[in-house]
Chimera marker file (.cmm) of the C-alpha trace (Angstrom):
<marker_set name="trace">
<marker id="1" x="21.214" y="4.698" z="15.732" r="1" g="1" b="0" radius="0.5"/>
<marker id="2" x="23.911" y="6.603" z="13.757" r="1" g="1" b="0" radius="0.5"/>
<marker id="3" x="25.293" y="9.587" z="12.639" r="1" g="1" b="0" radius="0.5"/>
<marker id="4" x="26.347" y="11.164" z="9.521" r="1" g="1" b="0" radius="0.5"/>
<marker id="5" x="27.549" y="14.534" z="8.921" r="1" g="1" b="0" radius="0.5"/>
<marker id="6" x="26.246" y="15.873" z="12.371" r="1" g="1" b="0" radius="0.5"/>
<marker id="7" x="22.951" y="14.398" z="11.508" r="1" g="1" b="0" radius="0.5"/>
<marker id="8" x="21.394" y="11.557" z="13.633" r="1" g="1" b="0" radius="0.5"/>
<marker id="9" x="19.286" y="8.639" z="12.046" r="1" g="1" b="0" radius="0.5"/>
<marker id="10" x="17.140" y="6.164" z="13.685" r="1" g="1" b="0" radius="0.5"/>
<marker id="11" x="15.501" y="3.491" z="11.995" r="1" g="1" b="0" radius="0.5"/>
<marker id="12" x="11.720" y="4.299" z="11.862" r="1" g="1" b="0" radius="0.5"/>
<marker id="13" x="10.230" y="1.706" z="9.628" r="1" g="1" b="0" radius="0.5"/>
<marker id="14" x="10.124" y="-0.115" z="6.116" r="1" g="1" b="0" radius="0.5"/>
<marker id="15" x="8.113" y="0.595" z="3.303" r="1" g="1" b="0" radius="0.5"/>
<marker id="16" x="7.327" y="-2.275" z="1.183" r="1" g="1" b="0" radius="0.5"/>
<marker id="17" x="5.599" y="-1.916" z="-2.368" r="1" g="1" b="0" radius="0.5"/>
<marker id="18" x="2.630" y="-4.119" z="-2.964" r="1" g="1" b="0" radius="0.5"/>
<marker id="19" x="0.302" y="-5.259" z="-5.464" r="1" g="1" b="0" radius="0.5"/>
<marker id="20" x="-2.231" y="-7.158" z="-3.283" r="1" g="1" b="0" radius="0.5"/>
<marker id="21" x="-4.788" y="-5.533" z="-1.082" r="1" g="1" b="0" radius="0.5"/>
<marker id="22" x="-4.780" y="-6.017" z="2.567" r="1" g="1" b="0" radius="0.5"/>
<marker id="23" x="-7.029" y="-5.682" z="5.349" r="1" g="1" b="0" radius="0.5"/>
<marker id="24" x="-6.983" y="-2.191" z="7.096" r="1" g="1" b="0" radius="0.5"/>
<marker id="25" x="-5.787" y="-0.392" z="4.020" r="1" g="1" b="0" radius="0.5"/>
<marker id="26" x="-5.731" y="3.570" z="4.250" r="1" g="1" b="0" radius="0.5"/>
<marker id="27" x="-6.170" y="5.748" z="1.348" r="1" g="1" b="0" radius="0.5"/>
<marker id="28" x="-4.318" y="9.043" z="0.063" r="1" g="1" b="0" radius="0.5"/>
<marker id="29" x="-6.008" y="10.840" z="-2.947" r="1" g="1" b="0" radius="0.5"/>
<marker id="30" x="-3.239" y="12.855" z="-3.073" r="1" g="1" b="0" radius="0.5"/>
<marker id="31" x="-0.765" y="9.922" z="-3.942" r="1" g="1" b="0" radius="0.5"/>
<marker id="32" x="-2.873" y="7.232" z="-5.359" r="1" g="1" b="0" radius="0.5"/>
<marker id="33" x="-1.622" y="4.873" z="-2.511" r="1" g="1" b="0" radius="0.5"/>
<marker id="34" x="-3.024" y="2.737" z="-0.205" r="1" g="1" b="0" radius="0.5"/>
<marker id="35" x="-1.152" y="2.071" z="2.930" r="1" g="1" b="0" radius="0.5"/>
<marker id="36" x="-1.654" y="-1.189" z="5.541" r="1" g="1" b="0" radius="0.5"/>
<marker id="37" x="0.307" y="-1.791" z="8.500" r="1" g="1" b="0" radius="0.5"/>
<marker id="38" x="2.326" y="-5.486" z="8.928" r="1" g="1" b="0" radius="0.5"/>
<marker id="39" x="1.786" y="-7.518" z="12.177" r="1" g="1" b="0" radius="0.5"/>
<marker id="40" x="5.525" y="-7.736" z="12.950" r="1" g="1" b="0" radius="0.5"/>
<marker id="41" x="6.025" y="-7.043" z="16.159" r="1" g="1" b="0" radius="0.5"/>
<marker id="42" x="10.002" y="-6.426" z="15.877" r="1" g="1" b="0" radius="0.5"/>
<marker id="43" x="9.896" y="-3.854" z="13.287" r="1" g="1" b="0" radius="0.5"/>
<marker id="44" x="7.360" y="-1.274" z="11.782" r="1" g="1" b="0" radius="0.5"/>
<marker id="45" x="6.666" y="-2.443" z="8.266" r="1" g="1" b="0" radius="0.5"/>
<marker id="46" x="4.199" y="-0.433" z="5.899" r="1" g="1" b="0" radius="0.5"/>
<marker id="47" x="2.654" y="-1.717" z="2.708" r="1" g="1" b="0" radius="0.5"/>
<marker id="48" x="2.124" y="0.574" z="-0.228" r="1" g="1" b="0" radius="0.5"/>
<marker id="49" x="-0.226" y="-0.234" z="-3.099" r="1" g="1" b="0" radius="0.5"/>
<marker id="50" x="-0.399" y="1.975" z="-5.944" r="1" g="1" b="0" radius="0.5"/>
<marker id="51" x="-2.955" y="3.540" z="-8.307" r="1" g="1" b="0" radius="0.5"/>
<marker id="52" x="-1.672" y="3.059" z="-12.046" r="1" g="1" b="0" radius="0.5"/>
<marker id="53" x="-1.718" y="7.375" z="-11.967" r="1" g="1" b="0" radius="0.5"/>
<marker id="54" x="0.114" y="7.639" z="-8.780" r="1" g="1" b="0" radius="0.5"/>
<marker id="55" x="1.968" y="10.749" z="-8.708" r="1" g="1" b="0" radius="0.5"/>
<marker id="56" x="4.930" y="9.516" z="-6.647" r="1" g="1" b="0" radius="0.5"/>
<marker id="57" x="8.265" y="8.974" z="-8.180" r="1" g="1" b="0" radius="0.5"/>
<marker id="58" x="8.403" y="4.918" z="-9.995" r="1" g="1" b="0" radius="0.5"/>
<marker id="59" x="11.457" y="4.751" z="-7.272" r="1" g="1" b="0" radius="0.5"/>
<marker id="60" x="8.866" y="4.949" z="-4.184" r="1" g="1" b="0" radius="0.5"/>
<marker id="61" x="6.195" y="2.796" z="-5.963" r="1" g="1" b="0" radius="0.5"/>
<marker id="62" x="8.602" y="-0.300" z="-6.893" r="1" g="1" b="0" radius="0.5"/>
<marker id="63" x="11.794" y="-0.494" z="-4.909" r="1" g="1" b="0" radius="0.5"/>
<marker id="64" x="11.417" y="-1.352" z="-0.746" r="1" g="1" b="0" radius="0.5"/>
<marker id="65" x="12.486" y="1.935" z="1.159" r="1" g="1" b="0" radius="0.5"/>
<marker id="66" x="13.922" y="2.203" z="4.918" r="1" g="1" b="0" radius="0.5"/>
<marker id="67" x="12.631" y="5.165" z="7.066" r="1" g="1" b="0" radius="0.5"/>
<marker id="68" x="14.946" y="7.143" z="9.489" r="1" g="1" b="0" radius="0.5"/>
<marker id="69" x="13.930" y="9.497" z="11.826" r="1" g="1" b="0" radius="0.5"/>
<marker id="70" x="16.830" y="12.537" z="11.613" r="1" g="1" b="0" radius="0.5"/>
<marker id="71" x="17.290" y="15.477" z="13.833" r="1" g="1" b="0" radius="0.5"/>
<marker id="72" x="17.481" y="18.015" z="11.289" r="1" g="1" b="0" radius="0.5"/>
<marker id="73" x="15.876" y="17.214" z="7.838" r="1" g="1" b="0" radius="0.5"/>
<marker id="74" x="16.879" y="20.118" z="6.359" r="1" g="1" b="0" radius="0.5"/>
<marker id="75" x="20.576" y="19.126" z="7.004" r="1" g="1" b="0" radius="0.5"/>
<marker id="76" x="20.039" y="15.589" z="6.136" r="1" g="1" b="0" radius="0.5"/>
<marker id="77" x="18.532" y="16.163" z="2.861" r="1" g="1" b="0" radius="0.5"/>
<marker id="78" x="21.267" y="19.386" z="1.878" r="1" g="1" b="0" radius="0.5"/>
<marker id="79" x="22.910" y="18.384" z="-1.471" r="1" g="1" b="0" radius="0.5"/>
<marker id="80" x="20.835" y="15.043" z="-1.660" r="1" g="1" b="0" radius="0.5"/>
<marker id="81" x="18.853" y="13.964" z="-4.514" r="1" g="1" b="0" radius="0.5"/>
<marker id="82" x="15.459" y="14.639" z="-3.036" r="1" g="1" b="0" radius="0.5"/>
<marker id="83" x="12.454" y="13.155" z="-4.976" r="1" g="1" b="0" radius="0.5"/>
<marker id="84" x="9.624" y="13.824" z="-2.656" r="1" g="1" b="0" radius="0.5"/>
<marker id="85" x="9.086" y="16.689" z="0.040" r="1" g="1" b="0" radius="0.5"/>
<marker id="86" x="9.790" y="17.964" z="2.311" r="1" g="1" b="0" radius="0.5"/>
<marker id="87" x="6.217" y="18.059" z="3.040" r="1" g="1" b="0" radius="0.5"/>
<marker id="88" x="3.877" y="17.175" z="6.059" r="1" g="1" b="0" radius="0.5"/>
<marker id="89" x="1.722" y="14.255" z="6.008" r="1" g="1" b="0" radius="0.5"/>
<marker id="90" x="1.036" y="14.581" z="9.481" r="1" g="1" b="0" radius="0.5"/>
<marker id="91" x="0.732" y="17.327" z="11.586" r="1" g="1" b="0" radius="0.5"/>
<marker id="92" x="4.246" y="17.853" z="13.359" r="1" g="1" b="0" radius="0.5"/>
<marker id="93" x="5.821" y="14.902" z="11.202" r="1" g="1" b="0" radius="0.5"/>
<marker id="94" x="8.179" y="15.870" z="8.270" r="1" g="1" b="0" radius="0.5"/>
<marker id="95" x="8.909" y="13.857" z="5.425" r="1" g="1" b="0" radius="0.5"/>
<marker id="96" x="11.693" y="13.886" z="1.940" r="1" g="1" b="0" radius="0.5"/>
<marker id="97" x="12.381" y="11.194" z="0.540" r="1" g="1" b="0" radius="0.5"/>
<marker id="98" x="16.058" y="10.907" z="-1.413" r="1" g="1" b="0" radius="0.5"/>
<marker id="99" x="17.968" y="8.599" z="-3.634" r="1" g="1" b="0" radius="0.5"/>
<marker id="100" x="21.061" y="7.367" z="-1.846" r="1" g="1" b="0" radius="0.5"/>
<marker id="101" x="23.243" y="4.762" z="-3.900" r="1" g="1" b="0" radius="0.5"/>
<marker id="102" x="19.850" y="3.909" z="-6.343" r="1" g="1" b="0" radius="0.5"/>
<marker id="103" x="17.810" y="3.227" z="-3.336" r="1" g="1" b="0" radius="0.5"/>
<marker id="104" x="15.101" y="5.459" z="-1.695" r="1" g="1" b="0" radius="0.5"/>
<marker id="105" x="15.089" y="6.287" z="1.604" r="1" g="1" b="0" radius="0.5"/>
<marker id="106" x="12.431" y="8.256" z="3.670" r="1" g="1" b="0" radius="0.5"/>
<marker id="107" x="13.799" y="10.679" z="6.573" r="1" g="1" b="0" radius="0.5"/>
<marker id="108" x="11.569" y="12.042" z="8.971" r="1" g="1" b="0" radius="0.5"/>
<marker id="109" x="11.707" y="14.679" z="11.429" r="1" g="1" b="0" radius="0.5"/>
<marker id="110" x="9.153" y="14.650" z="14.721" r="1" g="1" b="0" radius="0.5"/>
<marker id="111" x="9.134" y="15.290" z="17.944" r="1" g="1" b="0" radius="0.5"/>
<marker id="112" x="5.763" y="13.081" z="18.034" r="1" g="1" b="0" radius="0.5"/>
<marker id="113" x="6.091" y="9.370" z="19.645" r="1" g="1" b="0" radius="0.5"/>
<marker id="114" x="5.699" y="6.574" z="17.819" r="1" g="1" b="0" radius="0.5"/>
<marker id="115" x="2.254" y="5.918" z="19.230" r="1" g="1" b="0" radius="0.5"/>
<marker id="116" x="0.973" y="9.470" z="18.280" r="1" g="1" b="0" radius="0.5"/>
<marker id="117" x="2.489" y="8.847" z="14.636" r="1" g="1" b="0" radius="0.5"/>
<marker id="118" x="0.681" y="5.598" z="14.372" r="1" g="1" b="0" radius="0.5"/>
<marker id="119" x="-2.659" y="6.962" z="15.614" r="1" g="1" b="0" radius="0.5"/>
<marker id="120" x="-2.618" y="9.796" z="13.960" r="1" g="1" b="0" radius="0.5"/>
<marker id="121" x="-2.201" y="7.679" z="10.664" r="1" g="1" b="0" radius="0.5"/>
<marker id="122" x="-4.628" y="4.900" z="11.392" r="1" g="1" b="0" radius="0.5"/>
<marker id="123" x="-7.216" y="7.531" z="12.667" r="1" g="1" b="0" radius="0.5"/>
<marker id="124" x="-6.766" y="10.081" z="9.950" r="1" g="1" b="0" radius="0.5"/>
<marker id="125" x="-6.541" y="12.523" z="12.932" r="1" g="1" b="0" radius="0.5"/>
<marker id="126" x="-4.663" y="15.586" z="12.029" r="1" g="1" b="0" radius="0.5"/>
<marker id="127" x="-3.177" y="13.296" z="9.254" r="1" g="1" b="0" radius="0.5"/>
<marker id="128" x="-3.866" y="15.384" z="5.634" r="1" g="1" b="0" radius="0.5"/>
<marker id="129" x="-2.157" y="12.462" z="4.069" r="1" g="1" b="0" radius="0.5"/>
<marker id="130" x="-5.547" y="10.443" z="4.732" r="1" g="1" b="0" radius="0.5"/>
<marker id="131" x="-7.760" y="13.233" z="5.528" r="1" g="1" b="0" radius="0.5"/>
<marker id="132" x="-10.118" y="12.524" z="2.572" r="1" g="1" b="0" radius="0.5"/>
<marker id="133" x="-11.011" y="9.040" z="3.773" r="1" g="1" b="0" radius="0.5"/>
<marker id="134" x="-11.827" y="10.641" z="7.131" r="1" g="1" b="0" radius="0.5"/>
<marker id="135" x="-13.734" y="13.415" z="5.792" r="1" g="1" b="0" radius="0.5"/>
<marker id="136" x="-17.212" y="11.968" z="6.747" r="1" g="1" b="0" radius="0.5"/>
<marker id="137" x="-16.300" y="11.226" z="9.889" r="1" g="1" b="0" radius="0.5"/>
<marker id="138" x="-15.188" y="14.676" z="10.869" r="1" g="1" b="0" radius="0.5"/>
<marker id="139" x="-11.769" y="13.651" z="12.434" r="1" g="1" b="0" radius="0.5"/>
<marker id="140" x="-9.236" y="15.002" z="9.399" r="1" g="1" b="0" radius="0.5"/>
<link id1="1" id2="2" r="1" g="1" b="0" radius="0.2"/>
<link id1="2" id2="3" r="1" g="1" b="0" radius="0.2"/>
<link id1="3" id2="4" r="1" g="1" b="0" radius="0.2"/>
<link id1="4" id2="5" r="1" g="1" b="0" radius="0.2"/>
<link id1="5" id2="6" r="1" g="1" b="0" radius="0.2"/>
<link id1="6" id2="7" r="1" g="1" b="0" radius="0.2"/>
<link id1="7" id2="8" r="1" g="1" b="0" radius="0.2"/>
<link id1="8" id2="9" r="1" g="1" b="0" radius="0.2"/>
<link id1="9" id2="10" r="1" g="1" b="0" radius="0.2"/>
<link id1="10" id2="11" r="1" g="1" b="0" radius="0.2"/>
<link id1="11" id2="12" r="1" g="1" b="0" radius="0.2"/>
<link id1="12" id2="13" r="1" g="1" b="0" radius="0.2"/>
<link id1="13" id2="14" r="1" g="1" b="0" radius="0.2"/>
<link id1="14" id2="15" r="1" g="1" b="0" radius="0.2"/>
<link id1="15" id2="16" r="1" g="1" b="0" radius="0.2"/>
<link id1="16" id2="17" r="1" g="1" b="0" radius="0.2"/>
<link id1="17" id2="18" r="1" g="1" b="0" radius="0.2"/>
<link id1="18" id2="19" r="1" g="1" b="0" radius="0.2"/>
<link id1="19" id2="20" r="1" g="1" b="0" radius="0.2"/>
<link id1="20" id2="21" r="1" g="1" b="0" radius="0.2"/>
<link id1="21" id2="22" r="1" g="1" b="0" radius="0.2"/>
<link id1="22" id2="23" r="1" g="1" b="0" radius="0.2"/>
<link id1="23" id2="24" r="1" g="1" b="0" radius="0.2"/>
<link id1="24" id2="25" r="1" g="1" b="0" radius="0.2"/>
<link id1="25" id2="26" r="1" g="1" b="0" radius="0.2"/>
<link id1="26" id2="27" r="1" g="1" b="0" radius="0.2"/>
<link id1="27" id2="28" r="1" g="1" b="0" radius="0.2"/>
<link id1="28" id2="29" r="1" g="1" b="0" radius="0.2"/>
<link id1="29" id2="30" r="1" g="1" b="0" radius="0.2"/>
<link id1="30" id2="31" r="1" g="1" b="0" radius="0.2"/>
<link id1="31" id2="32" r="1" g="1" b="0" radius="0.2"/>
<link id1="32" id2="33" r="1" g="1" b="0" radius="0.2"/>
<link id1="33" id2="34" r="1" g="1" b="0" radius="0.2"/>
<link id1="34" id2="35" r="1" g="1" b="0" radius="0.2"/>
<link id1="35" id2="36" r="1" g="1" b="0" radius="0.2"/>
<link id1="36" id2="37" r="1" g="1" b="0" radius="0.2"/>
<link id1="37" id2="38" r="1" g="1" b="0" radius="0.2"/>
<link id1="38" id2="39" r="1" g="1" b="0" radius="0.2"/>
<link id1="39" id2="40" r="1" g="1" b="0" radius="0.2"/>
<link id1="40" id2="41" r="1" g="1" b="0" radius="0.2"/>
<link id1="41" id2="42" r="1" g="1" b="0" radius="0.2"/>
<link id1="42" id2="43" r="1" g="1" b="0" radius="0.2"/>
<link id1="43" id2="44" r="1" g="1" b="0" radius="0.2"/>
<link id1="44" id2="45" r="1" g="1" b="0" radius="0.2"/>
<link id1="45" id2="46" r="1" g="1" b="0" radius="0.2"/>
<link id1="46" id2="47" r="1" g="1" b="0" radius="0.2"/>
<link id1="47" id2="48" r="1" g="1" b="0" radius="0.2"/>
<link id1="48" id2="49" r="1" g="1" b="0" radius="0.2"/>
<link id1="49" id2="50" r="1" g="1" b="0" radius="0.2"/>
<link id1="50" id2="51" r="1" g="1" b="0" radius="0.2"/>
<link id1="51" id2="52" r="1" g="1" b="0" radius="0.2"/>
<link id1="52" id2="53" r="1" g="1" b="0" radius="0.2"/>
<link id1="53" id2="54" r="1" g="1" b="0" radius="0.2"/>
<link id1="54" id2="55" r="1" g="1" b="0" radius="0.2"/>
<link id1="55" id2="56" r="1" g="1" b="0" radius="0.2"/>
<link id1="56" id2="57" r="1" g="1" b="0" radius="0.2"/>
<link id1="57" id2="58" r="1" g="1" b="0" radius="0.2"/>
<link id1="58" id2="59" r="1" g="1" b="0" radius="0.2"/>
<link id1="59" id2="60" r="1" g="1" b="0" radius="0.2"/>
<link id1="60" id2="61" r="1" g="1" b="0" radius="0.2"/>
<link id1="61" id2="62" r="1" g="1" b="0" radius="0.2"/>
<link id1="62" id2="63" r="1" g="1" b="0" radius="0.2"/>
<link id1="63" id2="64" r="1" g="1" b="0" radius="0.2"/>
<link id1="64" id2="65" r="1" g="1" b="0" radius="0.2"/>
<link id1="65" id2="66" r="1" g="1" b="0" radius="0.2"/>
<link id1="66" id2="67" r="1" g="1" b="0" radius="0.2"/>
<link id1="67" id2="68" r="1" g="1" b="0" radius="0.2"/>
<link id1="68" id2="69" r="1" g="1" b="0" radius="0.2"/>
<link id1="69" id2="70" r="1" g="1" b="0" radius="0.2"/>
<link id1="70" id2="71" r="1" g="1" b="0" radius="0.2"/>
<link id1="71" id2="72" r="1" g="1" b="0" radius="0.2"/>
<link id1="72" id2="73" r="1" g="1" b="0" radius="0.2"/>
<link id1="73" id2="74" r="1" g="1" b="0" radius="0.2"/>
<link id1="74" id2="75" r="1" g="1" b="0" radius="0.2"/>
<link id1="75" id2="76" r="1" g="1" b="0" radius="0.2"/>
<link id1="76" id2="77" r="1" g="1" b="0" radius="0.2"/>
<link id1="77" id2="78" r="1" g="1" b="0" radius="0.2"/>
<link id1="78" id2="79" r="1" g="1" b="0" radius="0.2"/>
<link id1="79" id2="80" r="1" g="1" b="0" radius="0.2"/>
<link id1="80" id2="81" r="1" g="1" b="0" radius="0.2"/>
<link id1="81" id2="82" r="1" g="1" b="0" radius="0.2"/>
<link id1="82" id2="83" r="1" g="1" b="0" radius="0.2"/>
<link id1="83" id2="84" r="1" g="1" b="0" radius="0.2"/>
<link id1="84" id2="85" r="1" g="1" b="0" radius="0.2"/>
<link id1="85" id2="86" r="1" g="1" b="0" radius="0.2"/>
<link id1="86" id2="87" r="1" g="1" b="0" radius="0.2"/>
<link id1="87" id2="88" r="1" g="1" b="0" radius="0.2"/>
<link id1="88" id2="89" r="1" g="1" b="0" radius="0.2"/>
<link id1="89" id2="90" r="1" g="1" b="0" radius="0.2"/>
<link id1="90" id2="91" r="1" g="1" b="0" radius="0.2"/>
<link id1="91" id2="92" r="1" g="1" b="0" radius="0.2"/>
<link id1="92" id2="93" r="1" g="1" b="0" radius="0.2"/>
<link id1="93" id2="94" r="1" g="1" b="0" radius="0.2"/>
<link id1="94" id2="95" r="1" g="1" b="0" radius="0.2"/>
<link id1="95" id2="96" r="1" g="1" b="0" radius="0.2"/>
<link id1="96" id2="97" r="1" g="1" b="0" radius="0.2"/>
<link id1="97" id2="98" r="1" g="1" b="0" radius="0.2"/>
<link id1="98" id2="99" r="1" g="1" b="0" radius="0.2"/>
<link id1="99" id2="100" r="1" g="1" b="0" radius="0.2"/>
<link id1="100" id2="101" r="1" g="1" b="0" radius="0.2"/>
<link id1="101" id2="102" r="1" g="1" b="0" radius="0.2"/>
<link id1="102" id2="103" r="1" g="1" b="0" radius="0.2"/>
<link id1="103" id2="104" r="1" g="1" b="0" radius="0.2"/>
<link id1="104" id2="105" r="1" g="1" b="0" radius="0.2"/>
<link id1="105" id2="106" r="1" g="1" b="0" radius="0.2"/>
<link id1="106" id2="107" r="1" g="1" b="0" radius="0.2"/>
<link id1="107" id2="108" r="1" g="1" b="0" radius="0.2"/>
<link id1="108" id2="109" r="1" g="1" b="0" radius="0.2"/>
<link id1="109" id2="110" r="1" g="1" b="0" radius="0.2"/>
<link id1="110" id2="111" r="1" g="1" b="0" radius="0.2"/>
<link id1="111" id2="112" r="1" g="1" b="0" radius="0.2"/>
<link id1="112" id2="113" r="1" g="1" b="0" radius="0.2"/>
<link id1="113" id2="114" r="1" g="1" b="0" radius="0.2"/>
<link id1="114" id2="115" r="1" g="1" b="0" radius="0.2"/>
<link id1="115" id2="116" r="1" g="1" b="0" radius="0.2"/>
<link id1="116" id2="117" r="1" g="1" b="0" radius="0.2"/>
<link id1="117" id2="118" r="1" g="1" b="0" radius="0.2"/>
<link id1="118" id2="119" r="1" g="1" b="0" radius="0.2"/>
<link id1="119" id2="120" r="1" g="1" b="0" radius="0.2"/>
<link id1="120" id2="121" r="1" g="1" b="0" radius="0.2"/>
<link id1="121" id2="122" r="1" g="1" b="0" radius="0.2"/>
<link id1="122" id2="123" r="1" g="1" b="0" radius="0.2"/>
<link id1="123" id2="124" r="1" g="1" b="0" radius="0.2"/>
<link id1="124" id2="125" r="1" g="1" b="0" radius="0.2"/>
<link id1="125" id2="126" r="1" g="1" b="0" radius="0.2"/>
<link id1="126" id2="127" r="1" g="1" b="0" radius="0.2"/>
<link id1="127" id2="128" r="1" g="1" b="0" radius="0.2"/>
<link id1="128" id2="129" r="1" g="1" b="0" radius="0.2"/>
<link id1="129" id2="130" r="1" g="1" b="0" radius="0.2"/>
<link id1="130" id2="131" r="1" g="1" b="0" radius="0.2"/>
<link id1="131" id2="132" r="1" g="1" b="0" radius="0.2"/>
<link id1="132" id2="133" r="1" g="1" b="0" radius="0.2"/>
<link id1="133" id2="134" r="1" g="1" b="0" radius="0.2"/>
<link id1="134" id2="135" r="1" g="1" b="0" radius="0.2"/>
<link id1="135" id2="136" r="1" g="1" b="0" radius="0.2"/>
<link id1="136" id2="137" r="1" g="1" b="0" radius="0.2"/>
<link id1="137" id2="138" r="1" g="1" b="0" radius="0.2"/>
<link id1="138" id2="139" r="1" g="1" b="0" radius="0.2"/>
<link id1="139" id2="140" r="1" g="1" b="0" radius="0.2"/>
</marker_set>
C-alpha cells in the first residue's frame, strides 16, 4: 500500500493480454473481451483475450496492466490521461484506466470484499460487464 497526492493505492490484480483461449473464460460483449483467472495463489492475475474489433484502447489490449484499489477514484484520475471510464462493470465496483509513463494502469474504487468482487465476476451476478453471457440463466 502507498499514497500519492492524498490518494491511497493498494495492489489488486495484474491484467495480461493473451491471444490464447483459456478454460473458464467469461465474455464481455461490450468490450469484445474474454477474461479468465490464473491459478496463481500469491496474486490475482487475469488474462484478457480480445476480438479483433474490440473497442478498448490498443494499450489495454496489448500491454499488461497493474490494477490498484484507490480510496478516491475521482481524485486519482484528476489531471491524468484517462483512456477508459470511469464506469461500473460490477455493481459497487467503479473503474477507470489511465496512462502513466506509457503504461496502462487500472484504478478501482469499491467497498466490496475481494470475495464479493471475484464471485460477481465469475457468476455474472450484478456484473453488467458479463451480463449478456448469463442472461439465459437469469443471474445478470
